[in-house]
N, C-alpha and C positions, 0 to 999 in steps of 0.2 A: 654376310654378317659372321664371319669367323667360322670355326669348326664346332658346331653344337654338340658333337658326340665326344669331344675331348674332355676327359674328367679333369676337374681342378686338382692341383697338386699343392701340398703344403709349401708355402713360400711364394706361390703365384700372386701377382698383383692384378686386381681387377679395378675398374674405374667407374665413376659416375660424374656427370656434369649437369649443372643446373644454371639457370639464369638468375642474376641478382641485380637489383636496382642500384644505380649510381645516384649519388646525391642524398643528403640527409633531409632537407626540407622541400626540395623541388626535384622533380624527375629530371635526370640528366643522362638517361640512356640505360643500357644494360651491359653487364659483363658476365663472362662465363666463370663459374667457380668449379674447380675440379676437386674431387676427393679420390684417394687411392685406398683400396681395401685389400689387405694381405690375408691370404688363406692360412688359417691356423689349424684347421681340422677338417677332414673329409668324412663323408658318410656314403652310403650306397647311392643315394639319389641327389646329393648336393654337397655343400661345404659351408663351414662357418668362417666368417671374415671379420677382421678387426680393422677399423679405420686408422690410417697412418697419420692423419692430420688432427690438430686441435686437442689432442689428448682424449679423444672420444673413446670411452671404454666399453660401451654396449656392443655386443657382438651382433652380426647380421647373418642370417641364414639365407643362402641362395641356391636354387636348384641348378645343377650342372647344365641341364638342358632347359631352355626357355626362361632363364632368369631375366626379369625386366628391371629390377632395381639397380643392379650393377652389371657391368659388361667386361668381357675379357680384354678388349682393346679400346684405345681412346677413340678410334674411328667408330666402333660399334656404339660407344657411349654417345658420340655426337649424333649418329643416325637415330638413336633412340630418343634423344632430346628433341630432334626435329620432329619425329613421329608424335611425341607427347604434345608439342606445341601446335602441330597441325590439328590434332584432335581437340586441344584446348580452344583453338580458333573456331572450329566447327560448333562446339558447344556454345561458345559466346555468340556466334552468329544466330543460332537457334533461339537463344535467350533474347537477343536484340529484336528478332522478328516478333516474338511473342510480346515483348514489352511495347513495341511500336503498335502492334495490333490492339493491345489493351488500351494504350493511350488514345488511339483513333476512336475506339468504341466509346471510351469515357467522354471524349470531346463531343462526339455525336449525341450521346445521351444528354450532355449538358445543354446543347443547342435545343434538343427536344423539350427540355424542362422550361425553356423561356417562353 
């Protein structure tokens, strides 16, 4: 995942990628949306970045080592998106198991009420 010890330099471009739904009224799949973040100021432990897209003016602070919100390379950004979605699926699986168990318990209790 890149060189974590390399400090950000003013002018460096870091990246973030997220999934976005296709289709307005019905689900038609997903697409990847990329944003580029340009380093505008550095500090001892990180740097301040400005988004290059959409005229977004709010600055984002990222640690030079261990930043999770933005990545030095597009490859790193993709690896982090994959890690986020794997974790997301694990969480959803746990919620599905809990919902199924609750549903089964409620149906069993309903049968006992008859």
